[in-house]
FIDOLO-314635 format. One record per residue (C-alpha): residue number from 1; x, y, z negated; residue in one letter. Coordinates in Angstrom, 1 decimal. Each point is the difference from the previous one (the first is absolute). Layout:
! residues N
atom num:NUM; u:X; v:Y; w:Z; residuo:A
...
//
This chain:
! residues 275
atom num:1; u:105.9; v:100.7; w:-71.4; residuo:M
atom num:2; u:-2.4; v:1.7; w:-2.4; residuo:T
atom num:3; u:-0.1; v:-1.6; w:-3.5; residuo:S
atom num:4; u:-3.3; v:0.0; w:-1.9; residuo:I
atom num:5; u:1.8; v:-1.2; w:-3.2; residuo:I
atom num:6; u:3.6; v:0.7; w:-0.9; residuo:T
atom num:7; u:1.7; v:-1.0; w:-3.3; residuo:T
atom num:8; u:3.5; v:0.4; w:-1.2; residuo:E
atom num:9; u:1.2; v:-2.2; w:-3.0; residuo:Q
atom num:10; u:-3.5; v:0.2; w:-1.4; residuo:L
atom num:11; u:-0.3; v:-1.5; w:-3.4; residuo:S
atom num:12; u:-2.8; v:-0.3; w:-2.6; residuo:K
atom num:13; u:0.3; v:-1.2; w:-3.6; residuo:R
atom num:14; u:-2.7; v:-0.6; w:-2.6; residuo:Y
atom num:15; u:1.8; v:0.3; w:-3.3; residuo:R
atom num:16; u:2.4; v:-2.9; w:0.0; residuo:R
atom num:17; u:-1.4; v:-1.6; w:3.2; residuo:T
atom num:18; u:1.3; v:0.8; w:3.4; residuo:T
atom num:19; u:-2.8; v:-0.4; w:2.6; residuo:A
atom num:20; u:1.9; v:1.4; w:3.0; residuo:L
atom num:21; u:3.7; v:0.4; w:0.5; residuo:T
atom num:22; u:2.0; v:2.0; w:2.7; residuo:D
atom num:23; u:-2.8; v:-0.2; w:2.6; residuo:C
atom num:24; u:1.2; v:1.5; w:3.3; residuo:T
atom num:25; u:-2.5; v:-0.2; w:2.9; residuo:L
atom num:26; u:-0.9; v:1.7; w:3.3; residuo:R
atom num:27; u:-3.4; v:-1.1; w:1.1; residuo:I
atom num:28; u:-0.9; v:1.2; w:3.5; residuo:P
atom num:29; u:-3.4; v:1.5; w:0.9; residuo:A
atom num:30; u:-2.5; v:-2.0; w:1.9; residuo:G
atom num:31; u:0.7; v:-3.3; w:-1.7; residuo:R
atom num:32; u:-2.0; v:-2.4; w:-2.0; residuo:I
atom num:33; u:2.4; v:-0.8; w:-2.8; residuo:V
atom num:34; u:-0.1; v:-3.2; w:-2.0; residuo:G
atom num:35; u:1.3; v:0.5; w:-3.5; residuo:L
atom num:36; u:0.6; v:-3.4; w:-1.5; residuo:V
atom num:37; u:1.5; v:-1.5; w:-3.1; residuo:G
atom num:38; u:-0.7; v:-2.2; w:-3.0; residuo:P
atom num:39; u:-2.0; v:1.3; w:-3.0; residuo:N
atom num:40; u:2.1; v:2.6; w:-1.9; residuo:G
atom num:41; u:2.2; v:0.8; w:3.0; residuo:A
atom num:42; u:-0.9; v:3.7; w:0.0; residuo:G
atom num:43; u:-2.6; v:0.2; w:2.8; residuo:K
atom num:44; u:-2.7; v:1.9; w:-2.0; residuo:S
atom num:45; u:2.7; v:2.2; w:-1.5; residuo:T
atom num:46; u:1.3; v:1.0; w:3.4; residuo:L
atom num:47; u:-3.5; v:0.7; w:1.3; residuo:L
atom num:48; u:-0.8; v:2.0; w:-3.1; residuo:G
atom num:49; u:3.1; v:2.1; w:0.7; residuo:L
atom num:50; u:-1.1; v:0.5; w:3.6; residuo:V
atom num:51; u:-3.4; v:1.2; w:-1.0; residuo:C
atom num:52; u:1.3; v:2.3; w:-2.7; residuo:G
atom num:53; u:-1.6; v:-2.0; w:-2.8; residuo:L
atom num:54; u:3.4; v:-0.6; w:-1.5; residuo:L
atom num:55; u:3.1; v:2.1; w:-0.2; residuo:T
atom num:56; u:3.5; v:-1.4; w:0.7; residuo:P
atom num:57; u:2.5; v:-0.6; w:-2.8; residuo:T
atom num:58; u:2.8; v:0.5; w:2.6; residuo:A
atom num:59; u:0.5; v:0.6; w:3.7; residuo:G
atom num:60; u:-2.3; v:1.8; w:2.4; residuo:S
atom num:61; u:-3.1; v:-0.7; w:2.2; residuo:I
atom num:62; u:-1.8; v:1.9; w:2.7; residuo:T
atom num:63; u:-3.3; v:-1.0; w:1.6; residuo:V
atom num:64; u:-1.0; v:1.5; w:3.3; residuo:L
atom num:65; u:2.9; v:2.5; w:-0.4; residuo:G
atom num:66; u:-1.1; v:1.3; w:-3.4; residuo:D
atom num:67; u:0.1; v:-0.9; w:-3.7; residuo:R
atom num:68; u:-2.8; v:-2.6; w:-0.9; residuo:P
atom num:69; u:-3.2; v:1.7; w:-1.2; residuo:A
atom num:70; u:1.6; v:3.4; w:0.4; residuo:A
atom num:71; u:-3.4; v:1.7; w:0.3; residuo:G
atom num:72; u:-3.5; v:-0.4; w:1.4; residuo:A
atom num:73; u:1.2; v:0.1; w:3.6; residuo:A
atom num:74; u:2.5; v:-2.8; w:-0.6; residuo:Q
atom num:75; u:-2.6; v:-2.1; w:-1.9; residuo:L
atom num:76; u:-2.4; v:0.3; w:2.9; residuo:A
atom num:77; u:2.6; v:-1.6; w:2.3; residuo:R
atom num:78; u:0.2; v:-3.3; w:-2.0; residuo:V
atom num:79; u:-2.7; v:-2.5; w:-0.6; residuo:G
atom num:80; u:0.4; v:-2.5; w:-2.8; residuo:F
atom num:81; u:-1.8; v:-3.3; w:-0.8; residuo:V
atom num:82; u:1.2; v:-1.4; w:-3.4; residuo:A
atom num:83; u:0.0; v:-3.6; w:-1.0; residuo:Q
atom num:84; u:-3.4; v:-1.7; w:-0.2; residuo:D
atom num:85; u:-1.5; v:2.5; w:2.5; residuo:A
atom num:86; u:-1.4; v:2.3; w:-2.7; residuo:P
atom num:87; u:-3.4; v:1.5; w:0.6; residuo:V
atom num:88; u:-2.6; v:1.6; w:-2.4; residuo:Y
atom num:89; u:-2.3; v:-2.8; w:-1.0; residuo:S
atom num:90; u:-2.9; v:2.3; w:-0.9; residuo:R
atom num:91; u:0.1; v:2.0; w:3.2; residuo:L
atom num:92; u:-1.7; v:-1.1; w:3.1; residuo:S
atom num:93; u:1.7; v:-0.4; w:3.4; residuo:V
atom num:94; u:-1.4; v:3.3; w:1.1; residuo:A
atom num:95; u:1.2; v:1.7; w:-3.2; residuo:D
atom num:96; u:3.5; v:-1.1; w:0.8; residuo:H
atom num:97; u:-0.2; v:1.7; w:3.4; residuo:L
atom num:98; u:-1.5; v:3.2; w:-1.4; residuo:R
atom num:99; u:2.8; v:0.0; w:-2.7; residuo:L
atom num:100; u:2.6; v:-0.5; w:2.7; residuo:G
atom num:101; u:-1.4; v:3.0; w:1.9; residuo:A
atom num:102; u:0.2; v:2.2; w:-3.0; residuo:R
atom num:103; u:3.6; v:-1.0; w:-0.9; residuo:L
atom num:104; u:1.7; v:-0.2; w:3.4; residuo:N
atom num:105; u:0.3; v:3.0; w:2.3; residuo:P
atom num:106; u:0.4; v:-2.1; w:3.1; residuo:R
atom num:107; u:-2.7; v:-2.5; w:-0.8; residuo:W
atom num:108; u:-1.5; v:-1.7; w:3.0; residuo:D
atom num:109; u:-3.6; v:-0.8; w:-0.9; residuo:M
atom num:110; u:-0.8; v:-1.3; w:3.4; residuo:A
atom num:111; u:2.7; v:-2.6; w:-0.3; residuo:L
atom num:112; u:-1.0; v:-1.0; w:-3.5; residuo:A
atom num:113; u:-3.7; v:-0.4; w:0.9; residuo:Q
atom num:114; u:0.8; v:-2.0; w:3.1; residuo:R
atom num:115; u:2.2; v:-2.4; w:-2.0; residuo:R
atom num:116; u:-2.7; v:-0.4; w:-2.6; residuo:V
atom num:117; u:-2.5; v:-0.8; w:2.7; residuo:Q
atom num:118; u:2.4; v:-2.5; w:1.7; residuo:Q
atom num:119; u:0.6; v:-1.7; w:-3.3; residuo:L
atom num:120; u:-3.7; v:-0.4; w:-0.6; residuo:G
atom num:121; u:0.0; v:1.8; w:-3.3; residuo:F
atom num:122; u:-3.1; v:1.4; w:-1.5; residuo:D
atom num:123; u:0.9; v:3.7; w:-0.8; residuo:P
atom num:124; u:-2.2; v:-0.1; w:-3.1; residuo:A
atom num:125; u:1.7; v:-3.1; w:-1.5; residuo:Q
atom num:126; u:2.2; v:0.4; w:-3.1; residuo:K
atom num:127; u:3.7; v:-0.7; w:0.6; residuo:A
atom num:128; u:-0.1; v:-2.2; w:-3.1; residuo:G
atom num:129; u:-2.3; v:-2.4; w:1.8; residuo:R
atom num:130; u:2.3; v:-0.5; w:3.0; residuo:L
atom num:131; u:2.2; v:-3.0; w:0.4; residuo:S
atom num:132; u:3.7; v:0.2; w:-0.4; residuo:G
atom num:133; u:0.5; v:0.1; w:3.8; residuo:G
atom num:134; u:-2.7; v:2.7; w:0.4; residuo:Q
atom num:135; u:1.6; v:2.2; w:-2.7; residuo:R
atom num:136; u:3.3; v:-0.3; w:1.8; residuo:A
atom num:137; u:-1.6; v:1.0; w:3.2; residuo:Q
atom num:138; u:-1.7; v:3.0; w:-1.7; residuo:L
atom num:139; u:3.3; v:1.1; w:-1.5; residuo:A
atom num:140; u:1.7; v:-0.3; w:3.4; residuo:L
atom num:141; u:-2.8; v:2.0; w:1.7; residuo:T
atom num:142; u:0.3; v:2.8; w:-2.6; residuo:V
atom num:143; u:3.8; v:0.1; w:0.4; residuo:A
atom num:144; u:-0.2; v:0.0; w:3.8; residuo:A
atom num:145; u:-2.8; v:2.7; w:0.2; residuo:A
atom num:146; u:2.3; v:2.3; w:-1.9; residuo:K
atom num:147; u:1.9; v:0.3; w:3.3; residuo:R
atom num:148; u:3.3; v:-0.3; w:-1.7; residuo:A
atom num:149; u:3.3; v:-0.4; w:1.9; residuo:E
atom num:150; u:1.2; v:-2.8; w:-2.4; residuo:L
atom num:151; u:-2.0; v:-2.8; w:-1.6; residuo:L
atom num:152; u:1.4; v:-1.7; w:-3.1; residuo:I
atom num:153; u:-1.6; v:-3.3; w:-0.8; residuo:L
atom num:154; u:1.1; v:-1.7; w:-3.2; residuo:D
atom num:155; u:-0.8; v:-3.8; w:0.3; residuo:E
atom num:156; u:-3.6; v:0.7; w:1.2; residuo:P
atom num:157; u:-0.6; v:-3.6; w:1.1; residuo:V
atom num:158; u:1.6; v:-1.9; w:-2.8; residuo:A
atom num:159; u:-3.2; v:-1.1; w:-1.7; residuo:S
atom num:160; u:-2.0; v:-0.6; w:3.2; residuo:L
atom num:161; u:-0.9; v:-3.3; w:1.7; residuo:D
atom num:162; u:1.6; v:-0.8; w:3.4; residuo:P
atom num:163; u:-3.0; v:1.2; w:2.0; residuo:L
atom num:164; u:-0.2; v:3.3; w:-1.9; residuo:A
atom num:165; u:3.8; v:0.5; w:0.4; residuo:R
atom num:166; u:-0.3; v:-0.6; w:3.7; residuo:S
atom num:167; u:-2.8; v:2.5; w:0.5; residuo:A
atom num:168; u:1.8; v:2.6; w:-2.1; residuo:F
atom num:169; u:3.2; v:-0.3; w:2.0; residuo:L
atom num:170; u:-1.8; v:0.0; w:3.3; residuo:R
atom num:171; u:-1.8; v:3.2; w:-0.9; residuo:D
atom num:172; u:3.3; v:1.5; w:-1.2; residuo:L
atom num:173; u:1.5; v:-0.6; w:3.5; residuo:L
atom num:174; u:-3.1; v:1.7; w:1.5; residuo:D
atom num:175; u:0.5; v:3.1; w:-2.2; residuo:F
atom num:176; u:3.7; v:0.2; w:0.9; residuo:V
atom num:177; u:-0.9; v:-0.2; w:3.7; residuo:A
atom num:178; u:-2.8; v:2.6; w:-0.3; residuo:E
atom num:179; u:1.7; v:2.5; w:-2.4; residuo:L
atom num:180; u:3.7; v:-0.4; w:0.8; residuo:G
atom num:181; u:0.7; v:-0.2; w:-3.7; residuo:V
atom num:182; u:3.1; v:-1.5; w:-1.6; residuo:S
atom num:183; u:-0.6; v:-2.7; w:-2.6; residuo:V
atom num:184; u:2.0; v:-1.5; w:-2.9; residuo:V
atom num:185; u:-1.7; v:-3.2; w:-1.1; residuo:L
atom num:186; u:1.3; v:-1.7; w:-3.2; residuo:S
atom num:187; u:-0.7; v:-3.8; w:-0.3; residuo:S
atom num:188; u:1.4; v:-3.2; w:-1.2; residuo:H
atom num:189; u:-1.9; v:-1.9; w:2.8; residuo:L
atom num:190; u:2.7; v:-0.1; w:2.6; residuo:L
atom num:191; u:-2.1; v:-2.0; w:2.4; residuo:G
atom num:192; u:-2.6; v:2.7; w:0.2; residuo:D
atom num:193; u:2.6; v:2.8; w:0.5; residuo:L
atom num:194; u:1.5; v:-1.9; w:2.9; residuo:E
atom num:195; u:-3.2; v:0.6; w:1.9; residuo:R
atom num:196; u:0.0; v:3.8; w:-0.3; residuo:V
atom num:197; u:3.4; v:1.4; w:-1.0; residuo:C
atom num:198; u:2.7; v:1.3; w:2.3; residuo:D
atom num:199; u:2.4; v:1.2; w:-2.7; residuo:H
atom num:200; u:1.1; v:-1.9; w:-3.1; residuo:L
atom num:201; u:1.3; v:1.0; w:-3.4; residuo:V
atom num:202; u:1.0; v:-2.8; w:-2.4; residuo:V
atom num:203; u:0.3; v:0.9; w:-3.7; residuo:L
atom num:204; u:1.3; v:-2.4; w:-2.6; residuo:A
atom num:205; u:1.8; v:0.4; w:-3.3; residuo:A
atom num:206; u:-1.0; v:3.8; w:0.2; residuo:S
atom num:207; u:2.1; v:0.5; w:3.1; residuo:R
atom num:208; u:-0.5; v:0.2; w:3.8; residuo:V
atom num:209; u:1.3; v:-3.3; w:1.4; residuo:Q
atom num:210; u:-1.0; v:0.6; w:3.6; residuo:L
atom num:211; u:-1.5; v:2.7; w:2.1; residuo:A
atom num:212; u:-0.6; v:0.6; w:3.7; residuo:G
atom num:213; u:-2.2; v:-0.5; w:3.0; residuo:D
atom num:214; u:-1.3; v:-3.6; w:0.1; residuo:V
atom num:215; u:1.1; v:-0.7; w:3.5; residuo:A
atom num:216; u:3.5; v:1.1; w:-0.7; residuo:D
atom num:217; u:0.2; v:-1.9; w:-3.3; residuo:L
atom num:218; u:-1.2; v:-3.3; w:1.5; residuo:L
atom num:219; u:2.4; v:0.3; w:2.9; residuo:A
atom num:220; u:2.9; v:0.2; w:-2.4; residuo:L
atom num:221; u:-0.9; v:-3.1; w:-2.1; residuo:H
atom num:222; u:0.1; v:-3.7; w:0.8; residuo:Y
atom num:223; u:-1.2; v:-3.2; w:-1.4; residuo:R
atom num:224; u:3.1; v:-2.1; w:-0.9; residuo:V
atom num:225; u:0.9; v:-3.3; w:-1.6; residuo:S
atom num:226; u:3.2; v:-1.4; w:-1.6; residuo:D
atom num:227; u:1.3; v:-1.2; w:3.4; residuo:G
atom num:228; u:-0.2; v:3.3; w:1.8; residuo:D
atom num:229; u:3.2; v:1.8; w:0.9; residuo:A
atom num:230; u:-0.4; v:3.7; w:-0.9; residuo:L
atom num:231; u:1.8; v:2.7; w:1.9; residuo:P
atom num:232; u:2.5; v:2.3; w:-1.8; residuo:P
atom num:233; u:-1.7; v:2.6; w:-2.1; residuo:G
atom num:234; u:-3.3; v:-2.0; w:-0.3; residuo:A
atom num:235; u:-1.6; v:0.4; w:-3.4; residuo:E
atom num:236; u:-1.9; v:-2.9; w:-1.7; residuo:V
atom num:237; u:-3.2; v:1.4; w:-1.6; residuo:I
atom num:238; u:-1.2; v:-3.3; w:-1.5; residuo:D
atom num:239; u:0.4; v:-3.7; w:0.9; residuo:A
atom num:240; u:-2.1; v:0.3; w:3.2; residuo:H
atom num:241; u:0.5; v:3.6; w:1.2; residuo:I
atom num:242; u:3.1; v:1.8; w:1.3; residuo:A
atom num:243; u:0.5; v:3.5; w:1.3; residuo:R
atom num:244; u:2.2; v:0.6; w:3.0; residuo:S
atom num:245; u:0.5; v:2.6; w:2.7; residuo:T
atom num:246; u:1.2; v:-2.8; w:2.3; residuo:D
atom num:247; u:-2.3; v:-2.8; w:1.1; residuo:P
atom num:248; u:0.3; v:-3.3; w:-1.9; residuo:I
atom num:249; u:-0.3; v:-2.8; w:2.6; residuo:P
atom num:250; u:-2.6; v:-2.7; w:-0.6; residuo:G
atom num:251; u:-2.1; v:2.1; w:-2.4; residuo:T
atom num:252; u:-3.1; v:2.1; w:0.2; residuo:D
atom num:253; u:-1.4; v:3.0; w:-1.8; residuo:H
atom num:254; u:-2.0; v:-0.2; w:-3.2; residuo:P
atom num:255; u:-3.5; v:1.2; w:-0.6; residuo:H
atom num:256; u:-0.5; v:3.2; w:-2.0; residuo:L
atom num:257; u:-1.2; v:-2.0; w:-3.0; residuo:E
atom num:258; u:3.2; v:-2.2; w:0.0; residuo:E
atom num:259; u:2.1; v:3.1; w:0.3; residuo:L
atom num:260; u:-1.6; v:1.8; w:-2.9; residuo:G
atom num:261; u:0.1; v:-3.0; w:-2.3; residuo:L
atom num:262; u:3.7; v:-0.5; w:0.8; residuo:A
atom num:263; u:1.0; v:3.5; w:-1.1; residuo:Y
atom num:264; u:-2.2; v:-0.3; w:-3.1; residuo:M
atom num:265; u:1.6; v:-3.3; w:-0.9; residuo:T
atom num:266; u:3.5; v:1.3; w:0.5; residuo:R
atom num:267; u:-0.7; v:3.0; w:-2.3; residuo:A
atom num:268; u:-1.1; v:-2.4; w:-2.8; residuo:L
atom num:269; u:2.4; v:-2.9; w:0.7; residuo:V
atom num:270; u:3.2; v:1.4; w:1.7; residuo:P
atom num:271; u:1.7; v:-2.2; w:2.5; residuo:V
atom num:272; u:3.4; v:0.3; w:1.6; residuo:E
atom num:273; u:0.1; v:2.8; w:2.5; residuo:A
atom num:274; u:1.7; v:-2.0; w:2.8; residuo:S
atom num:275; u:1.1; v:-3.5; w:1.0; residuo:R
//
């Protein structure tokens, strides 16, 4: 299986602060990856390393088979939307599309113009006069029209209201279906990620706590209570979630939000590994 992102014991320190520790990942192509974790977990640091905006303190990373930001060709293969969906407030919507065409060799102007029309944007309107949801949609349109193989989205919906978040995620799914692009979406809104993601990475306390395809992870975890008898080898994640390769009778599987929260809680408040 082809990996779009591969890391080996990847670490990043900022002076005396360790933002990411011994991160080892294999993220397969063709996935919408949810990267979740509390504030300060290392999510933005990991995405900065993936985009080549940061350099590792230790370990290694490859993106689409090459070193991040190795050259112009590599940069063209990755689209990035930073936190708060940055756009240029003094430029018009049309200016953003013209700038995208100048900077990106594979720019798809037809796609960008179609999306602007579908969204009901006035091409002459300044980006600074758009709502937060509209700015996020413009940033997503510019990233998608780049025709990249990998889209990196760093908490693009964190500041949006529920309707704007829903519209953004719906359009993201449309882009994935149309372009066949792989996506890494960082967010602390686990309920939103459950709607769109098929691969999950949980970061907490600067380390990877859980990673894998969502269907596989959910199948291995069960909601439990104090009275449940756990099979040999079962692992208690928190008071309500256990991991087991054998079925646990009388239980059901958790939702993605419950699973992510259980691993984040365990990283911050360790519990016994087994009963």
